[in-house]
TIMIKOL-246283 format. One record per atom (N, C-alpha, C): residue number from 0; z, x, y; residue in one letter. Coordinates in steps of 0.001 Angstrom, whole numbers, plus 524288, in hexadecimal, padded with zeros to 5 digits. Atoms other than C-alpha are relative to their C-alpha. Layout:
<pts>
@nr = NUM	c3 = Z	c1 = X	c2 = Y	rest = A .
...
</pts>
This chain:
<pts>
@nr = 0	c3 = 80072	c1 = 803A7	c2 = 7FBBB	rest = M .
@nr = 0	c3 = F5F53	c1 = B958A	c2 = 422C4	rest = M .
@nr = 0	c3 = 801A9	c1 = 7FA90	c2 = 7FE17	rest = M .
@nr = 1	c3 = 7FDD2	c1 = 80517	c2 = 80166	rest = Q .
@nr = 1	c3 = F6630	c1 = B8873	c2 = 4229F	rest = Q .
@nr = 1	c3 = 7FBCA	c1 = 7FBD4	c2 = 7FF46	rest = Q .
@nr = 2	c3 = 80421	c1 = 803FB	c2 = 80053	rest = A .
@nr = 2	c3 = F59CB	c1 = B8064	c2 = 424D1	rest = A .
@nr = 2	c3 = 7FD2C	c1 = 80048	c2 = 7FABA	rest = A .
@nr = 3	c3 = 802A4	c1 = 7FF5B	c2 = 80513	rest = I .
@nr = 3	c3 = F5370	c1 = B85FA	c2 = 41886	rest = I .
@nr = 3	c3 = 8035C	c1 = 7FDAF	c2 = 7FBAE	rest = I .
@nr = 4	c3 = 7FC77	c1 = 8021D	c2 = 803F9	rest = K .
@nr = 4	c3 = F5F66	c1 = B82B2	c2 = 41064	rest = K .
@nr = 4	c3 = 80020	c1 = 7FA06	c2 = 8003A	rest = K .
@nr = 5	c3 = 7FFED	c1 = 805B2	c2 = 7FF6C	rest = Q .
@nr = 5	c3 = F5FD7	c1 = B74DA	c2 = 415DD	rest = Q .
@nr = 5	c3 = 7FAEB	c1 = 7FD91	c2 = 7FDFE	rest = Q .
@nr = 6	c3 = 80518	c1 = 801DC	c2 = 801D0	rest = F .
@nr = 6	c3 = F5138	c1 = B7308	c2 = 41349	rest = F .
@nr = 6	c3 = 7FFE0	c1 = 7FFCE	c2 = 7FA08	rest = F .
@nr = 7	c3 = 80012	c1 = 7FFAD	c2 = 805B9	rest = I .
@nr = 7	c3 = F5292	c1 = B776E	c2 = 4051D	rest = I .
@nr = 7	c3 = 803D1	c1 = 7FC19	c2 = 7FDA1	rest = I .
@nr = 8	c3 = 7FC23	c1 = 803BF	c2 = 801FC	rest = D .
@nr = 8	c3 = F5EE3	c1 = B6F57	c2 = 40301	rest = D .
@nr = 8	c3 = 7FE0F	c1 = 7FA63	c2 = 8006E	rest = D .
@nr = 9	c3 = 80229	c1 = 80546	c2 = 7FF54	rest = L .
@nr = 9	c3 = F5854	c1 = B631F	c2 = 40883	rest = L .
@nr = 9	c3 = 7FBCD	c1 = 7FED6	c2 = 7FBF9	rest = L .
@nr = 10	c3 = 80427	c1 = 800D7	c2 = 803DC	rest = L .
@nr = 10	c3 = F4C7D	c1 = B64E4	c2 = 3FFBF	rest = L .
@nr = 10	c3 = 8023C	c1 = 7FF9F	c2 = 7FA82	rest = L .
@nr = 11	c3 = 7FDA3	c1 = 8004A	c2 = 80534	rest = N .
@nr = 11	c3 = F54F4	c1 = B6762	c2 = 3F3D5	rest = N .
@nr = 11	c3 = 802AB	c1 = 7FAC8	c2 = 7FF27	rest = N .
@nr = 12	c3 = 7FD6E	c1 = 80513	c2 = 800A0	rest = S .
@nr = 12	c3 = F5CBC	c1 = B5AFB	c2 = 3F65A	rest = S .
@nr = 12	c3 = 7FC09	c1 = 7FB97	c2 = 7FFBA	rest = S .
@nr = 13	c3 = 803F9	c1 = 80420	c2 = 80039	rest = S .
@nr = 13	c3 = F5083	c1 = B52C5	c2 = 3F8C2	rest = S .
@nr = 13	c3 = 7FCD9	c1 = 8005F	c2 = 7FAF8	rest = S .
@nr = 14	c3 = 802DD	c1 = 7FF52	c2 = 804E4	rest = T .
@nr = 14	c3 = F4A0C	c1 = B5885	c2 = 3EC99	rest = T .
@nr = 14	c3 = 802BA	c1 = 7FD2C	c2 = 7FB8A	rest = T .
@nr = 15	c3 = 7FD25	c1 = 802C5	c2 = 8041A	rest = Q .
@nr = 15	c3 = F54CA	c1 = B5293	c2 = 3E443	rest = Q .
@nr = 15	c3 = 7FEE0	c1 = 7FA2C	c2 = 8003C	rest = Q .
@nr = 16	c3 = 80117	c1 = 80594	c2 = 7FF67	rest = Q .
@nr = 16	c3 = F51C6	c1 = B450D	c2 = 3E9D4	rest = Q .
@nr = 16	c3 = 7FA5F	c1 = 7FEB1	c2 = 7FEA2	rest = Q .
@nr = 17	c3 = 8058E	c1 = 800C0	c2 = 80130	rest = H .
@nr = 17	c3 = F42EA	c1 = B4608	c2 = 3E93F	rest = H .
@nr = 17	c3 = 7FD64	c1 = 8055A	c2 = 7FFEC	rest = H .
@nr = 18	c3 = 801F7	c1 = 7FAA7	c2 = 80078	rest = P .
@nr = 18	c3 = F3D74	c1 = B52DA	c2 = 3E402	rest = P .
@nr = 18	c3 = 7FAC2	c1 = 800C3	c2 = 802BE	rest = P .
@nr = 19	c3 = 804CD	c1 = 7FE93	c2 = 7FD4E	rest = V .
@nr = 19	c3 = F3341	c1 = B58D9	c2 = 3ECF1	rest = V .
@nr = 19	c3 = 7FDB0	c1 = 804C7	c2 = 7FD56	rest = V .
@nr = 20	c3 = 801C0	c1 = 7FB21	c2 = 8024B	rest = N .
@nr = 20	c3 = F3274	c1 = B663F	c2 = 3E6F5	rest = N .
@nr = 20	c3 = 80485	c1 = 80228	c2 = 7FCC4	rest = N .
@nr = 21	c3 = 7FBC6	c1 = 7FE5F	c2 = 80376	rest = K .
@nr = 21	c3 = F3A26	c1 = B6B6F	c2 = 3DB63	rest = K .
@nr = 21	c3 = 80174	c1 = 805B6	c2 = 8008A	rest = K .
@nr = 22	c3 = 7FEB0	c1 = 7FA84	c2 = 7FFA8	rest = K .
@nr = 22	c3 = F3999	c1 = B79CE	c2 = 3DEE5	rest = K .
@nr = 22	c3 = 80398	c1 = 80116	c2 = 8049E	rest = K .
@nr = 23	c3 = 7FC46	c1 = 7FE80	c2 = 7FBF8	rest = Q .
@nr = 23	c3 = F43A3	c1 = B80B4	c2 = 3E746	rest = Q .
@nr = 23	c3 = 7FD1A	c1 = 8017C	c2 = 80500	rest = Q .
@nr = 24	c3 = 8025D	c1 = 7FEE6	c2 = 7FAFA	rest = I .
@nr = 24	c3 = F407D	c1 = B81DD	c2 = 3F5BA	rest = I .
@nr = 24	c3 = 80221	c1 = 80528	c2 = 80203	rest = I .
@nr = 25	c3 = 7FE4E	c1 = 7FAE1	c2 = 7FE1A	rest = S .
@nr = 25	c3 = F40CA	c1 = B8FBC	c2 = 3FB05	rest = S .
@nr = 25	c3 = 80160	c1 = 7FFB3	c2 = 805CC	rest = S .
@nr = 26	c3 = 7FEA7	c1 = 7FFA8	c2 = 7FA79	rest = S .
@nr = 26	c3 = F465C	c1 = B93A7	c2 = 40824	rest = S .
@nr = 26	c3 = 7FB1E	c1 = 800AC	c2 = 80355	rest = S .
@nr = 27	c3 = 804E3	c1 = 7FF29	c2 = 7FD1F	rest = A .
@nr = 27	c3 = F38C3	c1 = B9818	c2 = 40C53	rest = A .
@nr = 27	c3 = 7FD0B	c1 = 7FAE1	c2 = 800BA	rest = A .
@nr = 28	c3 = 80296	c1 = 80512	c2 = 7FFA1	rest = T .
@nr = 28	c3 = F331A	c1 = B8AAF	c2 = 4095D	rest = T .
@nr = 28	c3 = 802E1	c1 = 7FC89	c2 = 803DE	rest = T .
@nr = 29	c3 = 7FCD6	c1 = 80313	c2 = 7FC59	rest = A .
@nr = 29	c3 = F3E48	c1 = B841B	c2 = 41091	rest = A .
@nr = 29	c3 = 7FEED	c1 = 801B4	c2 = 8059D	rest = A .
@nr = 30	c3 = 800F6	c1 = 7FDF5	c2 = 7FAC7	rest = L .
@nr = 30	c3 = F3BF5	c1 = B8CEA	c2 = 41C45	rest = L .
@nr = 30	c3 = 7FAA6	c1 = 7FE56	c2 = 8020C	rest = L .
@nr = 31	c3 = 8053D	c1 = 801AD	c2 = 7FE5B	rest = Q .
@nr = 31	c3 = F2D6E	c1 = B8985	c2 = 41C93	rest = Q .
@nr = 31	c3 = 80016	c1 = 7FA61	c2 = 80202	rest = Q .
@nr = 32	c3 = 7FFCD	c1 = 8057E	c2 = 7FE6E	rest = Y .
@nr = 32	c3 = F302B	c1 = B7AEE	c2 = 41D41	rest = Y .
@nr = 32	c3 = 80362	c1 = 7FF4B	c2 = 804E0	rest = Y .
@nr = 33	c3 = 7FCA6	c1 = 80060	c2 = 7FB63	rest = L .
@nr = 33	c3 = F3B28	c1 = B7CB6	c2 = 42718	rest = L .
@nr = 33	c3 = 7FD38	c1 = 801FB	c2 = 804EC	rest = L .
@nr = 34	c3 = 802F3	c1 = 7FDF8	c2 = 7FB85	rest = C .
@nr = 34	c3 = F3296	c1 = B84F9	c2 = 43001	rest = C .
@nr = 34	c3 = 7FBD2	c1 = 7FC19	c2 = 801B9	rest = C .
@nr = 35	c3 = 80420	c1 = 803C4	c2 = 7FEC2	rest = A .
@nr = 35	c3 = F27C7	c1 = B7AD6	c2 = 42F2F	rest = A .
@nr = 35	c3 = 80216	c1 = 7FB4E	c2 = 802F6	rest = A .
@nr = 36	c3 = 7FD9B	c1 = 80482	c2 = 7FD50	rest = R .
@nr = 36	c3 = F3147	c1 = B708E	c2 = 4344B	rest = R .
@nr = 36	c3 = 8043F	c1 = 801AE	c2 = 803D5	rest = R .
@nr = 37	c3 = 7FC7A	c1 = 7FDEB	c2 = 7FBFA	rest = K .
@nr = 37	c3 = F387C	c1 = B7919	c2 = 43E3B	rest = K .
@nr = 37	c3 = 805C1	c1 = 7FF69	c2 = 7FE89	rest = K .
@nr = 38	c3 = 7FAB7	c1 = 80003	c2 = 80235	rest = F .
@nr = 38	c3 = F44A6	c1 = B7978	c2 = 4359C	rest = F .
@nr = 38	c3 = 802B5	c1 = 7FAB5	c2 = 8003D	rest = F .
@nr = 39	c3 = 7FDE4	c1 = 80548	c2 = 80094	rest = D .
@nr = 39	c3 = F465B	c1 = B6AB9	c2 = 43594	rest = D .
@nr = 39	c3 = 80030	c1 = 7FEF8	c2 = 7FA21	rest = D .
@nr = 40	c3 = 7FF54	c1 = 80026	c2 = 805AC	rest = I .
@nr = 40	c3 = F4BDF	c1 = B69A7	c2 = 427DD	rest = I .
@nr = 40	c3 = 7FDD2	c1 = 7FB02	c2 = 7FDA0	rest = I .
@nr = 41	c3 = 801E3	c1 = 804EE	c2 = 80241	rest = S .
@nr = 41	c3 = F48EB	c1 = B5B44	c2 = 42584	rest = S .
@nr = 41	c3 = 7FA09	c1 = 7FFA9	c2 = 80023	rest = S .
@nr = 42	c3 = 805BB	c1 = 80007	c2 = 7FFB4	rest = K .
@nr = 42	c3 = F3ACA	c1 = B5CDE	c2 = 42A23	rest = K .
@nr = 42	c3 = 7FDA9	c1 = 803E0	c2 = 7FC20	rest = K .
@nr = 43	c3 = 801E9	c1 = 7FC20	c2 = 803C5	rest = A .
@nr = 43	c3 = F3923	c1 = B690F	c2 = 421BB	rest = A .
@nr = 43	c3 = 8004E	c1 = 7FDE4	c2 = 7FA73	rest = A .
@nr = 44	c3 = 7FF72	c1 = 80267	c2 = 8052F	rest = V .
@nr = 44	c3 = F3E2F	c1 = B61C9	c2 = 415B3	rest = V .
@nr = 44	c3 = 7FBC7	c1 = 7FBDD	c2 = 7FF3C	rest = V .
@nr = 45	c3 = 80412	c1 = 80409	c2 = 80059	rest = A .
@nr = 45	c3 = F34F5	c1 = B5672	c2 = 41899	rest = A .
@nr = 45	c3 = 7FAA4	c1 = 80277	c2 = 7FF28	rest = A .
@nr = 46	c3 = 804F4	c1 = 7FD3F	c2 = 800AA	rest = L .
@nr = 46	c3 = F2989	c1 = B5FF9	c2 = 419CC	rest = L .
@nr = 46	c3 = 7FF7E	c1 = 8021B	c2 = 7FA7D	rest = L .
@nr = 47	c3 = 80008	c1 = 7FDDE	c2 = 80551	rest = Y .
@nr = 47	c3 = F2D27	c1 = B669D	c2 = 40CF6	rest = Y .
@nr = 47	c3 = 7FEE7	c1 = 7FBAF	c2 = 7FC02	rest = Y .
@nr = 48	c3 = 800B2	c1 = 80446	c2 = 803BE	rest = E .
@nr = 48	c3 = F2E27	c1 = B59A4	c2 = 405BE	rest = E .
@nr = 48	c3 = 7FA91	c1 = 7FDA1	c2 = 8005F	rest = E .
@nr = 49	c3 = 8054A	c1 = 80219	c2 = 7FF48	rest = A .
@nr = 49	c3 = F215B	c1 = B549F	c2 = 40B96	rest = A .
@nr = 49	c3 = 7FBF6	c1 = 803B6	c2 = 7FDAA	rest = A .
@nr = 50	c3 = 80398	c1 = 7FC19	c2 = 80218	rest = N .
@nr = 50	c3 = F1A75	c1 = B6149	c2 = 4080B	rest = N .
@nr = 50	c3 = 7FFD9	c1 = 7FFC2	c2 = 7FA0A	rest = N .
@nr = 51	c3 = 7FFCE	c1 = 7FFEA	c2 = 805AF	rest = H .
@nr = 51	c3 = F1F05	c1 = B6107	c2 = 3FA03	rest = H .
@nr = 51	c3 = 7FE5A	c1 = 7FAD1	c2 = 7FD8B	rest = H .
@nr = 52	c3 = 801EB	c1 = 804F7	c2 = 80233	rest = S .
@nr = 52	c3 = F1C6A	c1 = B5290	c2 = 3F7F6	rest = S .
@nr = 52	c3 = 7FA18	c1 = 7FFB1	c2 = 80064	rest = S .
@nr = 53	c3 = 805B8	c1 = 7FFD1	c2 = 7FF82	rest = T .
@nr = 53	c3 = F0E83	c1 = B5489	c2 = 3FD0F	rest = T .
@nr = 53	c3 = 7FDAF	c1 = 80391	c2 = 7FBD8	rest = T .
@nr = 54	c3 = 801F5	c1 = 7FC5E	c2 = 803FC	rest = R .
@nr = 54	c3 = F0C99	c1 = B6050	c2 = 3F42D	rest = R .
@nr = 54	c3 = 80042	c1 = 7FD8D	c2 = 7FA94	rest = R .
@nr = 55	c3 = 7FF6A	c1 = 80283	c2 = 80516	rest = Q .
@nr = 55	c3 = F11A6	c1 = B5885	c2 = 3E897	rest = Q .
@nr = 55	c3 = 7FC09	c1 = 7FB8C	c2 = 7FF5E	rest = Q .
@nr = 56	c3 = 80394	c1 = 80473	c2 = 8002F	rest = R .
@nr = 56	c3 = F0994	c1 = B4C67	c2 = 3EBCE	rest = R .
@nr = 56	c3 = 7FA56	c1 = 801C4	c2 = 7FF56	rest = R .
@nr = 57	c3 = 80565	c1 = 7FE14	c2 = 80026	rest = E .
@nr = 57	c3 = EFD15	c1 = B5463	c2 = 3ED99	rest = E .
@nr = 57	c3 = 7FF09	c1 = 80401	c2 = 7FBB0	rest = E .
@nr = 58	c3 = 800A7	c1 = 7FC3A	c2 = 80449	rest = G .
@nr = 58	c3 = EFF84	c1 = B5D7E	c2 = 3E204	rest = G .
@nr = 58	c3 = 7FEEC	c1 = 80582	c2 = 801F1	rest = G .
@nr = 59	c3 = 800FD	c1 = 7FAEF	c2 = 7FD99	rest = L .
@nr = 59	c3 = F001B	c1 = B69A9	c2 = 3EA76	rest = L .
@nr = 59	c3 = 803E1	c1 = 8042C	c2 = 7FE44	rest = L .
@nr = 60	c3 = 7FC8F	c1 = 7FC07	c2 = 8023B	rest = Y .
@nr = 60	c3 = F08A1	c1 = B71ED	c2 = 3E176	rest = Y .
@nr = 60	c3 = 7FD11	c1 = 802F6	c2 = 7FBBF	rest = Y .
@nr = 61	c3 = 801EF	c1 = 7FCFA	c2 = 8046B	rest = G .
@nr = 61	c3 = F0526	c1 = B7CC4	c2 = 3D813	rest = G .
@nr = 61	c3 = 7FA51	c1 = 801AD	c2 = 80050	rest = G .
@nr = 62	c3 = 80552	c1 = 7FE0D	c2 = 7FF94	rest = F .
@nr = 62	c3 = EF867	c1 = B821D	c2 = 3DD61	rest = F .
@nr = 62	c3 = 7FF93	c1 = 8054A	c2 = 7FD5B	rest = F .
@nr = 63	c3 = 80119	c1 = 7FAE8	c2 = 80254	rest = N .
@nr = 63	c3 = EF2B6	c1 = B8D51	c2 = 3D582	rest = N .
@nr = 63	c3 = 7FACE	c1 = 801E0	c2 = 8023A	rest = N .
@nr = 64	c3 = 804CC	c1 = 7FE41	c2 = 7FD71	rest = P .
@nr = 64	c3 = EE8C2	c1 = B94EB	c2 = 3DDAB	rest = P .
@nr = 64	c3 = 7FC28	c1 = 802CC	c2 = 7FC5F	rest = P .
@nr = 65	c3 = 80370	c1 = 7FD45	c2 = 803A4	rest = F .
@nr = 65	c3 = EE2E4	c1 = B9B37	c2 = 3D17B	rest = F .
@nr = 65	c3 = 7FD42	c1 = 7FC54	c2 = 7FC33	rest = F .
@nr = 66	c3 = 80245	c1 = 803EA	c2 = 8037F	rest = V .
@nr = 66	c3 = EDEC9	c1 = B8E85	c2 = 3CAC3	rest = V .
@nr = 66	c3 = 7FBE2	c1 = 7FCE8	c2 = 8030A	rest = V .
@nr = 67	c3 = 80427	c1 = 80327	c2 = 7FD95	rest = E .
@nr = 67	c3 = ED243	c1 = B86FC	c2 = 3CD88	rest = E .
@nr = 67	c3 = 801EB	c1 = 7FA7C	c2 = 800E5	rest = E .
@nr = 68	c3 = 803F2	c1 = 7FE9C	c2 = 7FC1D	rest = P .
@nr = 68	c3 = ECE75	c1 = B8018	c2 = 3D626	rest = P .
@nr = 68	c3 = 80232	c1 = 802C8	c2 = 804CD	rest = P .
@nr = 69	c3 = 7FDA2	c1 = 7FD8F	c2 = 7FB6D	rest = L .
@nr = 69	c3 = ED822	c1 = B85E1	c2 = 3DFE0	rest = L .
@nr = 69	c3 = 7FE48	c1 = 805AC	c2 = 80099	rest = L .
@nr = 70	c3 = 80180	c1 = 7FA85	c2 = 7FFCA	rest = H .
@nr = 70	c3 = ED45D	c1 = B93DB	c2 = 3DC6F	rest = H .
@nr = 70	c3 = 7FABE	c1 = 800B3	c2 = 802BF	rest = H .
@nr = 71	c3 = 8052F	c1 = 7FFA8	c2 = 7FD9F	rest = T .
@nr = 71	c3 = EC615	c1 = B91CB	c2 = 3E01E	rest = T .
@nr = 71	c3 = 8003A	c1 = 7FEAD	c2 = 805CD	rest = T .
@nr = 72	c3 = 7FF83	c1 = 8018C	c2 = 7FA83	rest = E .
@nr = 72	c3 = EC9B3	c1 = B8AEC	c2 = 3ECB9	rest = E .
@nr = 72	c3 = 8028B	c1 = 8044B	c2 = 80343	rest = E .
@nr = 73	c3 = 7FD5F	c1 = 7FBD8	c2 = 7FD22	rest = L .
@nr = 73	c3 = ED2E2	c1 = B95D5	c2 = 3F0C2	rest = L .
@nr = 73	c3 = 7FC79	c1 = 804B6	c2 = 800C8	rest = L .
@nr = 74	c3 = 80389	c1 = 7FB82	c2 = 7FF8E	rest = E .
@nr = 74	c3 = EC880	c1 = BA01B	c2 = 3EE37	rest = E .
@nr = 74	c3 = 7FBC3	c1 = 7FF36	c2 = 8041B	rest = E .
@nr = 75	c3 = 803D8	c1 = 800F2	c2 = 7FBDA	rest = T .
@nr = 75	c3 = EBF8C	c1 = B9993	c2 = 3F827	rest = T .
@nr = 75	c3 = 801ED	c1 = 80212	c2 = 80535	rest = T .
@nr = 76	c3 = 7FDD6	c1 = 7FDFD	c2 = 7FB30	rest = G .
@nr = 76	c3 = EC8BC	c1 = B9E99	c2 = 4029C	rest = G .
@nr = 76	c3 = 80161	c1 = 7FBCF	c2 = 803FA	rest = G .
@nr = 77	c3 = 7FED4	c1 = 80453	c2 = 7FC78	rest = K .
@nr = 77	c3 = ECAE0	c1 = B9132	c2 = 408A5	rest = K .
@nr = 77	c3 = 805D8	c1 = 7FEDC	c2 = 8003F	rest = K .
@nr = 78	c3 = 7FA6A	c1 = 80122	c2 = 8005E	rest = F .
@nr = 78	c3 = ED95A	c1 = B913A	c2 = 404F1	rest = F .
@nr = 78	c3 = 8030F	c1 = 80508	c2 = 8009B	rest = F .
@nr = 79	c3 = 7FC7C	c1 = 7FB9F	c2 = 7FF85	rest = T .
@nr = 79	c3 = EE4B0	c1 = B9A1B	c2 = 407DA	rest = T .
@nr = 79	c3 = 804C9	c1 = 7FEEC	c2 = 7FCB3	rest = T .
@nr = 80	c3 = 7FB41	c1 = 80084	c2 = 8031C	rest = I .
@nr = 80	c3 = EEFE2	c1 = B9C58	c2 = 3FE64	rest = I .
@nr = 80	c3 = 8047D	c1 = 8024E	c2 = 8031E	rest = I .
@nr = 81	c3 = 7FB72	c1 = 7FE3E	c2 = 7FD20	rest = L .
@nr = 81	c3 = EFCCD	c1 = B9D31	c2 = 4058F	rest = L .
@nr = 81	c3 = 80437	c1 = 801C7	c2 = 7FC3C	rest = L .
@nr = 82	c3 = 7FBDB	c1 = 7FDEC	c2 = 8034D	rest = V .
@nr = 82	c3 = F07E8	c1 = BA515	c2 = 3FFDB	rest = V .
@nr = 82	c3 = 804A4	c1 = 7FC3D	c2 = 80024	rest = V .
@nr = 83	c3 = 7FB80	c1 = 80374	c2 = 80060	rest = S .
@nr = 83	c3 = F131E	c1 = B9C9A	c2 = 3FB11	rest = S .
@nr = 83	c3 = 804F8	c1 = 80314	c2 = 800F1	rest = S .
@nr = 84	c3 = 7FAFC	c1 = 7FD6C	c2 = 7FF05	rest = T .
@nr = 84	c3 = F20D8	c1 = B9FB5	c2 = 3FF9F	rest = T .
@nr = 84	c3 = 80403	c1 = 7FE88	c2 = 7FBD4	rest = T .
@nr = 85	c3 = 7FC4F	c1 = 801B8	c2 = 80411	rest = N .
@nr = 85	c3 = F26F9	c1 = B993C	c2 = 3F3AE	rest = N .
@nr = 85	c3 = 7FFFD	c1 = 80393	c2 = 7FB75	rest = N .
</pts>
């Protein structure tokens, strides 16, 4: 799909100017952001960049559900682990 390619190309070109995320963006990830913004490519890119800057600012990368204190919290049943598509 052309929109997915454009989304990925835009993010790759903006990553060179100001790195948001160093890993490669999959087509599935691109599709998720595009669907969330009704295939408006510029809005989907803005959402992706906002999401990743928030995750970086708040330290929301690299969760390990088997290490304390997260492990104990998850065992209470108050949280749900969603399957990653990446």
